[in-house]
PDB file with one MODEL, atoms N, CA, C and O in Angstrom:
MODEL        1
ATOM      1  N   MET A   1       0.917  -1.051  -0.413  1.00  0.00           N
ATOM      2  CA  MET A   1       0.026  -0.050   0.157  1.00  0.00           C
ATOM      3  C   MET A   1       0.599   1.546  -0.005  1.00  0.00           C
ATOM      4  O   MET A   1       1.026   1.953   1.075  1.00  0.00           O
ATOM      5  N   SER A   2       0.676   2.258  -0.789  1.00  0.00           N
ATOM      6  CA  SER A   2       1.189   3.521  -0.821  1.00  0.00           C
ATOM      7  C   SER A   2       0.805   4.498   0.636  1.00  0.00           C
ATOM      8  O   SER A   2      -0.122   4.499   1.446  1.00  0.00           O
ATOM      9  N   ARG A   3       2.108   5.319   0.443  1.00  0.00           N
ATOM     10  CA  ARG A   3       1.463   6.428   1.379  1.00  0.00           C
ATOM     11  C   ARG A   3       1.130   7.609   0.557  1.00  0.00           C
ATOM     12  O   ARG A   3       1.808   7.929  -0.420  1.00  0.00           O
ATOM     13  N   VAL A   4       0.139   8.225   0.932  1.00  0.00           N
ATOM     14  CA  VAL A   4       0.002   9.949   0.463  1.00  0.00           C
ATOM     15  C   VAL A   4       0.360  10.786   1.163  1.00  0.00           C
ATOM     16  O   VAL A   4      -0.323  11.118   2.132  1.00  0.00           O
ATOM     17  N   GLU A   5       1.591  11.396   0.859  1.00  0.00           N
ATOM     18  CA  GLU A   5       1.931  12.907   1.120  1.00  0.00           C
ATOM     19  C   GLU A   5       0.512  14.068   1.499  1.00  0.00           C
ATOM     20  O   GLU A   5      -0.522  14.325   0.883  1.00  0.00           O
ATOM     21  N   ILE A   6       1.003  14.489   2.610  1.00  0.00           N
ATOM     22  CA  ILE A   6      -0.099  15.165   3.261  1.00  0.00           C
ATOM     23  C   ILE A   6       0.641  16.562   3.243  1.00  0.00           C
ATOM     24  O   ILE A   6       1.801  16.349   3.596  1.00  0.00           O
ATOM     25  N   ARG A   7       0.398  18.253   2.907  1.00  0.00           N
ATOM     26  CA  ARG A   7       1.131  19.133   3.006  1.00  0.00           C
ATOM     27  C   ARG A   7      -0.221  19.814   3.965  1.00  0.00           C
ATOM     28  O   ARG A   7      -1.311  20.297   3.655  1.00  0.00           O
ATOM     29  N   TRP A   8       0.486  19.568   5.255  1.00  0.00           N
ATOM     30  CA  TRP A   8      -0.230  20.495   5.799  1.00  0.00           C
ATOM     31  C   TRP A   8       0.210  22.188   6.346  1.00  0.00           C
ATOM     32  O   TRP A   8       1.311  22.482   6.811  1.00  0.00           O
ATOM     33  N   ARG A   9      -0.937  23.143   6.152  1.00  0.00           N
ATOM     34  CA  ARG A   9      -0.317  24.902   6.245  1.00  0.00           C
ATOM     35  C   ARG A   9      -0.913  25.400   7.660  1.00  0.00           C
ATOM     36  O   ARG A   9      -1.965  25.230   8.278  1.00  0.00           O
ATOM     37  N   LYS A  10       0.433  26.182   7.882  1.00  0.00           N
ATOM     38  CA  LYS A  10      -0.664  26.691   9.405  1.00  0.00           C
ATOM     39  C   LYS A  10      -0.269  28.550   8.741  1.00  0.00           C
ATOM     40  O   LYS A  10       0.627  28.924   7.983  1.00  0.00           O
ATOM     41  N   SER A  11      -1.429  29.378   9.469  1.00  0.00           N
ATOM     42  CA  SER A  11      -1.261  30.803   9.637  1.00  0.00           C
ATOM     43  C   SER A  11      -0.357  31.188  10.047  1.00  0.00           C
ATOM     44  O   SER A  11       0.089  31.123  11.192  1.00  0.00           O
ATOM     45  N   SER A  12       0.242  31.896   8.649  1.00  0.00           N
ATOM     46  CA  SER A  12       0.987  32.828   9.046  1.00  0.00           C
ATOM     47  C   SER A  12       1.214  33.856  10.343  1.00  0.00           C
ATOM     48  O   SER A  12       2.251  34.391  10.735  1.00  0.00           O
ATOM     49  N   PHE A  13       0.369  33.902  10.662  1.00  0.00           N
ATOM     50  CA  PHE A  13      -0.231  34.955  12.054  1.00  0.00           C
ATOM     51  C   PHE A  13      -0.066  34.019  13.106  1.00  0.00           C
ATOM     52  O   PHE A  13      -0.163  34.597  14.188  1.00  0.00           O
ATOM     53  N   SER A  14       0.173  32.647  13.235  1.00  0.00           N
ATOM     54  CA  SER A  14       0.666  31.575  14.316  1.00  0.00           C
ATOM     55  C   SER A  14       1.676  32.494  15.345  1.00  0.00           C
ATOM     56  O   SER A  14       2.648  32.986  14.772  1.00  0.00           O
ATOM     57  N   ALA A  15       1.559  32.739  16.625  1.00  0.00           N
ATOM     58  CA  ALA A  15       2.465  33.344  17.187  1.00  0.00           C
ATOM     59  C   ALA A  15       2.909  32.723  18.207  1.00  0.00           C
ATOM     60  O   ALA A  15       3.904  33.037  18.860  1.00  0.00           O
ATOM     61  N   ASP A  16       2.041  31.620  18.430  1.00  0.00           N
ATOM     62  CA  ASP A  16       2.302  30.674  19.724  1.00  0.00           C
ATOM     63  C   ASP A  16       3.848  30.339  19.980  1.00  0.00           C
ATOM     64  O   ASP A  16       4.289  29.635  19.071  1.00  0.00           O
ATOM     65  N   PRO A  17       4.764  30.640  20.940  1.00  0.00           N
ATOM     66  CA  PRO A  17       6.257  30.264  21.304  1.00  0.00           C
ATOM     67  C   PRO A  17       6.539  28.836  20.738  1.00  0.00           C
ATOM     68  O   PRO A  17       7.486  28.404  20.081  1.00  0.00           O
ATOM     69  N   GLU A  18       5.299  28.194  21.254  1.00  0.00           N
ATOM     70  CA  GLU A  18       5.212  26.525  21.327  1.00  0.00           C
ATOM     71  C   GLU A  18       5.086  26.048  20.068  1.00  0.00           C
ATOM     72  O   GLU A  18       5.192  24.841  19.853  1.00  0.00           O
ATOM     73  N   GLY A  19       4.865  26.860  19.174  1.00  0.00           N
ATOM     74  CA  GLY A  19       4.446  26.777  17.740  1.00  0.00           C
ATOM     75  C   GLY A  19       2.936  25.885  17.160  1.00  0.00           C
ATOM     76  O   GLY A  19       2.703  25.631  15.978  1.00  0.00           O
ATOM     77  N   ASN A  20       1.783  25.414  18.694  1.00  0.00           N
ATOM     78  CA  ASN A  20       1.216  24.951  18.815  1.00  0.00           C
ATOM     79  C   ASN A  20      -0.134  25.778  18.181  1.00  0.00           C
ATOM     80  O   ASN A  20      -0.590  26.754  18.778  1.00  0.00           O
ATOM     81  N   CYS A  21      -0.737  25.267  16.872  1.00  0.00           N
ATOM     82  CA  CYS A  21      -1.793  26.081  16.190  1.00  0.00           C
ATOM     83  C   CYS A  21      -2.903  25.043  15.654  1.00  0.00           C
ATOM     84  O   CYS A  21      -3.149  23.929  16.117  1.00  0.00           O
ATOM     85  N   ILE A  22      -3.672  25.863  14.268  1.00  0.00           N
ATOM     86  CA  ILE A  22      -4.742  24.700  13.533  1.00  0.00           C
ATOM     87  C   ILE A  22      -4.043  24.451  12.379  1.00  0.00           C
ATOM     88  O   ILE A  22      -3.559  25.387  11.743  1.00  0.00           O
ATOM     89  N   GLU A  23      -3.905  23.094  11.958  1.00  0.00           N
ATOM     90  CA  GLU A  23      -3.437  23.383  10.900  1.00  0.00           C
ATOM     91  C   GLU A  23      -4.170  22.826   9.593  1.00  0.00           C
ATOM     92  O   GLU A  23      -4.963  21.915   9.829  1.00  0.00           O
ATOM     93  N   LEU A  24      -4.023  23.276   8.035  1.00  0.00           N
ATOM     94  CA  LEU A  24      -5.164  22.560   7.284  1.00  0.00           C
ATOM     95  C   LEU A  24      -4.256  22.236   6.225  1.00  0.00           C
ATOM     96  O   LEU A  24      -3.128  22.572   5.863  1.00  0.00           O
ATOM     97  N   ALA A  25      -5.667  21.034   5.668  1.00  0.00           N
ATOM     98  CA  ALA A  25      -4.495  20.630   4.335  1.00  0.00           C
ATOM     99  C   ALA A  25      -5.757  19.987   3.702  1.00  0.00           C
ATOM    100  O   ALA A  25      -6.773  19.498   4.195  1.00  0.00           O
ATOM    101  N   LEU A  26      -5.214  20.208   2.121  1.00  0.00           N
ATOM    102  CA  LEU A  26      -6.110  19.309   1.005  1.00  0.00           C
ATOM    103  C   LEU A  26      -5.928  18.054   0.859  1.00  0.00           C
ATOM    104  O   LEU A  26      -4.785  17.613   0.749  1.00  0.00           O
ATOM    105  N   HIS A  27      -7.126  17.167   0.827  1.00  0.00           N
ATOM    106  CA  HIS A  27      -7.018  16.054   0.226  1.00  0.00           C
ATOM    107  C   HIS A  27      -7.928  15.620  -0.537  1.00  0.00           C
ATOM    108  O   HIS A  27      -9.034  15.892  -0.068  1.00  0.00           O
ATOM    109  N   GLU A  28      -7.973  15.123  -1.405  1.00  0.00           N
ATOM    110  CA  GLU A  28      -8.963  14.056  -2.304  1.00  0.00           C
ATOM    111  C   GLU A  28     -10.660  15.411  -2.262  1.00  0.00           C
ATOM    112  O   GLU A  28     -11.835  15.053  -2.190  1.00  0.00           O
ATOM    113  N   GLY A  29     -10.308  16.406  -2.314  1.00  0.00           N
ATOM    114  CA  GLY A  29     -11.092  17.904  -2.596  1.00  0.00           C
ATOM    115  C   GLY A  29     -11.977  17.775  -0.885  1.00  0.00           C
ATOM    116  O   GLY A  29     -13.198  17.759  -1.037  1.00  0.00           O
ATOM    117  N   ASP A  30     -11.708  17.724   0.001  1.00  0.00           N
ATOM    118  CA  ASP A  30     -11.796  18.060   1.284  1.00  0.00           C
ATOM    119  C   ASP A  30     -10.948  18.522   2.234  1.00  0.00           C
ATOM    120  O   ASP A  30      -9.877  17.936   2.383  1.00  0.00           O
ATOM    121  N   VAL A  31     -11.274  19.655   3.046  1.00  0.00           N
ATOM    122  CA  VAL A  31      -9.968  19.787   3.685  1.00  0.00           C
ATOM    123  C   VAL A  31      -9.849  19.280   5.147  1.00  0.00           C
ATOM    124  O   VAL A  31     -10.805  19.259   5.922  1.00  0.00           O
ATOM    125  N   LEU A  32      -8.665  18.897   5.439  1.00  0.00           N
ATOM    126  CA  LEU A  32      -8.303  18.117   6.858  1.00  0.00           C
ATOM    127  C   LEU A  32      -7.513  19.074   7.750  1.00  0.00           C
ATOM    128  O   LEU A  32      -6.408  19.551   7.492  1.00  0.00           O
ATOM    129  N   VAL A  33      -8.451  19.333   9.125  1.00  0.00           N
ATOM    130  CA  VAL A  33      -8.291  20.015   9.985  1.00  0.00           C
ATOM    131  C   VAL A  33      -7.548  19.411  11.406  1.00  0.00           C
ATOM    132  O   VAL A  33      -8.165  18.594  12.090  1.00  0.00           O
ATOM    133  N   ARG A  34      -6.278  19.836  11.773  1.00  0.00           N
ATOM    134  CA  ARG A  34      -5.491  19.129  13.160  1.00  0.00           C
ATOM    135  C   ARG A  34      -5.376  20.322  13.914  1.00  0.00           C
ATOM    136  O   ARG A  34      -5.843  21.438  13.685  1.00  0.00           O
ATOM    137  N   GLU A  35      -4.588  19.856  14.970  1.00  0.00           N
ATOM    138  CA  GLU A  35      -4.019  20.779  15.723  1.00  0.00           C
ATOM    139  C   GLU A  35      -2.327  20.507  16.157  1.00  0.00           C
ATOM    140  O   GLU A  35      -2.077  19.387  16.604  1.00  0.00           O
ATOM    141  N   SER A  36      -1.369  21.335  16.054  1.00  0.00           N
ATOM    142  CA  SER A  36      -0.407  20.963  15.714  1.00  0.00           C
ATOM    143  C   SER A  36       0.283  19.757  16.677  1.00  0.00           C
ATOM    144  O   SER A  36       0.957  18.754  16.443  1.00  0.00           O
ATOM    145  N   ASP A  37      -0.265  20.419  17.907  1.00  0.00           N
ATOM    146  CA  ASP A  37       0.328  19.437  18.980  1.00  0.00           C
ATOM    147  C   ASP A  37      -0.253  18.533  19.420  1.00  0.00           C
ATOM    148  O   ASP A  37       0.051  18.117  20.539  1.00  0.00           O
ATOM    149  N   GLU A  38      -1.657  17.719  18.402  1.00  0.00           N
ATOM    150  CA  GLU A  38      -2.392  16.498  18.199  1.00  0.00           C
ATOM    151  C   GLU A  38      -2.222  16.353  16.919  1.00  0.00           C
ATOM    152  O   GLU A  38      -3.275  16.762  16.430  1.00  0.00           O
ATOM    153  N   PRO A  39      -1.558  16.030  16.113  1.00  0.00           N
ATOM    154  CA  PRO A  39      -1.452  15.309  15.033  1.00  0.00           C
ATOM    155  C   PRO A  39      -2.191  14.098  14.360  1.00  0.00           C
ATOM    156  O   PRO A  39      -2.595  13.921  13.210  1.00  0.00           O
ATOM    157  N   GLY A  40      -2.214  13.496  15.248  1.00  0.00           N
ATOM    158  CA  GLY A  40      -3.046  12.444  14.690  1.00  0.00           C
ATOM    159  C   GLY A  40      -4.543  12.349  15.011  1.00  0.00           C
ATOM    160  O   GLY A  40      -5.071  11.253  14.820  1.00  0.00           O
ATOM    161  N   ALA A  41      -5.342  13.425  15.504  1.00  0.00           N
ATOM    162  CA  ALA A  41      -6.166  13.623  15.912  1.00  0.00           C
ATOM    163  C   ALA A  41      -6.813  14.617  14.305  1.00  0.00           C
ATOM    164  O   ALA A  41      -6.454  15.762  14.033  1.00  0.00           O
ATOM    165  N   VAL A  42      -7.623  13.926  13.621  1.00  0.00           N
ATOM    166  CA  VAL A  42      -7.814  14.874  12.084  1.00  0.00           C
ATOM    167  C   VAL A  42      -9.116  14.715  11.687  1.00  0.00           C
ATOM    168  O   VAL A  42      -9.837  13.726  11.550  1.00  0.00           O
ATOM    169  N   VAL A  43      -9.291  16.054  11.508  1.00  0.00           N
ATOM    170  CA  VAL A  43     -11.280  16.111  11.448  1.00  0.00           C
ATOM    171  C   VAL A  43     -11.353  16.500   9.635  1.00  0.00           C
ATOM    172  O   VAL A  43     -10.603  17.272   9.037  1.00  0.00           O
ATOM    173  N   LYS A  44     -12.191  15.907   9.214  1.00  0.00           N
ATOM    174  CA  LYS A  44     -12.358  15.610   7.538  1.00  0.00           C
ATOM    175  C   LYS A  44     -13.899  17.041   7.375  1.00  0.00           C
ATOM    176  O   LYS A  44     -14.980  17.049   7.965  1.00  0.00           O
ATOM    177  N   ILE A  45     -13.437  17.869   6.536  1.00  0.00           N
ATOM    178  CA  ILE A  45     -14.516  18.848   6.730  1.00  0.00           C
ATOM    179  C   ILE A  45     -14.460  19.162   4.958  1.00  0.00           C
ATOM    180  O   ILE A  45     -13.335  19.243   4.465  1.00  0.00           O
ATOM    181  N   THR A  46     -15.520  19.311   4.156  1.00  0.00           N
ATOM    182  CA  THR A  46     -15.846  19.644   2.953  1.00  0.00           C
ATOM    183  C   THR A  46     -15.762  20.859   2.800  1.00  0.00           C
ATOM    184  O   THR A  46     -16.545  21.410   3.574  1.00  0.00           O
ATOM    185  N   PRO A  47     -15.084  21.729   2.054  1.00  0.00           N
ATOM    186  CA  PRO A  47     -14.716  23.348   1.661  1.00  0.00           C
ATOM    187  C   PRO A  47     -15.849  24.050   1.845  1.00  0.00           C
ATOM    188  O   PRO A  47     -15.728  25.039   2.567  1.00  0.00           O
ATOM    189  N   ALA A  48     -17.138  23.782   1.309  1.00  0.00           N
ATOM    190  CA  ALA A  48     -18.446  24.326   1.596  1.00  0.00           C
ATOM    191  C   ALA A  48     -18.516  24.698   3.211  1.00  0.00           C
ATOM    192  O   ALA A  48     -18.287  25.755   3.799  1.00  0.00           O
ATOM    193  N   LYS A  49     -18.966  23.270   3.727  1.00  0.00           N
ATOM    194  CA  LYS A  49     -19.052  23.542   4.988  1.00  0.00           C
ATOM    195  C   LYS A  49     -17.623  24.177   5.822  1.00  0.00           C
ATOM    196  O   LYS A  49     -18.090  24.706   6.830  1.00  0.00           O
ATOM    197  N   LEU A  50     -16.348  24.325   5.837  1.00  0.00           N
ATOM    198  CA  LEU A  50     -15.703  24.913   6.547  1.00  0.00           C
ATOM    199  C   LEU A  50     -15.899  26.667   6.049  1.00  0.00           C
ATOM    200  O   LEU A  50     -15.496  27.537   6.821  1.00  0.00           O
ATOM    201  N   ARG A  51     -16.575  27.063   4.654  1.00  0.00           N
ATOM    202  CA  ARG A  51     -16.460  28.141   4.717  1.00  0.00           C
ATOM    203  C   ARG A  51     -17.948  28.412   5.262  1.00  0.00           C
ATOM    204  O   ARG A  51     -18.119  29.626   5.371  1.00  0.00           O
ATOM    205  N   ALA A  52     -18.971  27.739   5.603  1.00  0.00           N
ATOM    206  CA  ALA A  52     -19.945  28.068   6.650  1.00  0.00           C
ATOM    207  C   ALA A  52     -19.372  28.099   7.952  1.00  0.00           C
ATOM    208  O   ALA A  52     -19.539  29.224   8.423  1.00  0.00           O
ATOM    209  N   PHE A  53     -18.803  27.390   8.688  1.00  0.00           N
ATOM    210  CA  PHE A  53     -18.300  27.458   9.994  1.00  0.00           C
ATOM    211  C   PHE A  53     -17.691  28.785   9.989  1.00  0.00           C
ATOM    212  O   PHE A  53     -17.955  29.438  10.999  1.00  0.00           O
ATOM    213  N   LEU A  54     -16.942  29.364   9.121  1.00  0.00           N
ATOM    214  CA  LEU A  54     -15.817  29.987   9.159  1.00  0.00           C
ATOM    215  C   LEU A  54     -16.732  31.528   9.107  1.00  0.00           C
ATOM    216  O   LEU A  54     -16.446  32.544   9.740  1.00  0.00           O
ATOM    217  N   ALA A  55     -17.855  31.347   8.191  1.00  0.00           N
ATOM    218  CA  ALA A  55     -19.001  33.015   8.348  1.00  0.00           C
ATOM    219  C   ALA A  55     -19.457  33.093   9.827  1.00  0.00           C
ATOM    220  O   ALA A  55     -19.531  34.065  10.578  1.00  0.00           O
ATOM    221  N   SER A  56     -19.706  31.947  10.000  1.00  0.00           N
ATOM    222  CA  SER A  56     -20.544  31.799  11.327  1.00  0.00           C
ATOM    223  C   SER A  56     -19.726  32.534  12.510  1.00  0.00           C
ATOM    224  O   SER A  56     -20.147  33.398  13.279  1.00  0.00           O
ATOM    225  N   ALA A  57     -18.188  31.837  12.433  1.00  0.00           N
ATOM    226  CA  ALA A  57     -17.829  32.297  13.445  1.00  0.00           C
ATOM    227  C   ALA A  57     -17.070  34.030  13.362  1.00  0.00           C
ATOM    228  O   ALA A  57     -16.672  34.632  14.359  1.00  0.00           O
ATOM    229  N   LYS A  58     -17.029  34.456  12.237  1.00  0.00           N
ATOM    230  CA  LYS A  58     -16.484  35.742  11.842  1.00  0.00           C
ATOM    231  C   LYS A  58     -17.668  36.611  12.206  1.00  0.00           C
ATOM    232  O   LYS A  58     -17.503  37.804  12.461  1.00  0.00           O
ATOM    233  N   ALA A  59     -19.158  35.890  12.241  1.00  0.00           N
ATOM    234  CA  ALA A  59     -20.593  36.618  12.579  1.00  0.00           C
ATOM    235  C   ALA A  59     -20.687  37.055  14.239  1.00  0.00           C
ATOM    236  O   ALA A  59     -21.323  37.959  14.781  1.00  0.00           O
ATOM    237  N   GLY A  60     -19.791  36.035  14.789  1.00  0.00           N
ATOM    238  CA  GLY A  60     -19.941  35.876  16.276  1.00  0.00           C
ATOM    239  C   GLY A  60     -20.827  34.951  16.962  1.00  0.00           C
ATOM    240  O   GLY A  60     -21.205  35.105  18.123  1.00  0.00           O
ATOM    241  N   LYS A  61     -21.142  33.988  16.206  1.00  0.00           N
ATOM    242  CA  LYS A  61     -21.977  33.112  16.517  1.00  0.00           C
ATOM    243  C   LYS A  61     -21.435  32.236  17.541  1.00  0.00           C
ATOM    244  O   LYS A  61     -22.134  32.196  18.554  1.00  0.00           O
ATOM    245  N   PHE A  62     -20.600  31.669  17.557  1.00  0.00           N
ATOM    246  CA  PHE A  62     -19.895  31.076  18.528  1.00  0.00           C
ATOM    247  C   PHE A  62     -19.501  31.495  19.992  1.00  0.00           C
ATOM    248  O   PHE A  62     -19.213  30.650  20.840  1.00  0.00           O
ATOM    249  N   ASP A  63     -19.506  33.101  20.290  1.00  0.00           N
ATOM    250  CA  ASP A  63     -19.125  33.778  21.104  1.00  0.00           C
ATOM    251  C   ASP A  63     -19.355  33.567  22.290  1.00  0.00           C
ATOM    252  O   ASP A  63     -18.610  34.059  23.137  1.00  0.00           O
ATOM    253  N   GLY A  64     -20.438  32.785  22.651  1.00  0.00           N
ATOM    254  CA  GLY A  64     -21.271  32.674  23.501  1.00  0.00           C
ATOM    255  C   GLY A  64     -19.966  31.210  24.239  1.00  0.00           C
ATOM    256  O   GLY A  64     -19.205  31.634  25.108  1.00  0.00           O
ATOM    257  N   LEU A  65     -19.893  30.475  24.057  1.00  0.00           N
ATOM    258  CA  LEU A  65     -19.065  29.162  23.744  1.00  0.00           C
ATOM    259  C   LEU A  65     -17.535  29.596  24.962  1.00  0.00           C
ATOM    260  O   LEU A  65     -17.056  28.898  25.856  1.00  0.00           O
ATOM    261  N   THR A  66     -17.178  30.842  24.542  1.00  0.00           N
ATOM    262  CA  THR A  66     -16.100  30.780  25.426  1.00  0.00           C
ATOM    263  C   THR A  66     -16.221  31.461  26.363  1.00  0.00           C
ATOM    264  O   THR A  66     -15.336  31.496  27.219  1.00  0.00           O
TER     265      THR A  66
ENDMDL
END
């Protein structure tokens, strides 16, 4: 079985001295999301659902969670 190389990207705005941040990668049309300090836990989401989530976050719909 061949292994696929996944190219993870993190924001250039990530200023955490430990390097911990959210990383994203494209794979077979989906977006993969992981935390850099927990690289084995990966969430797969469609680009459309990620766009909807980000729009909701920017609109403040999750502000009450923290």
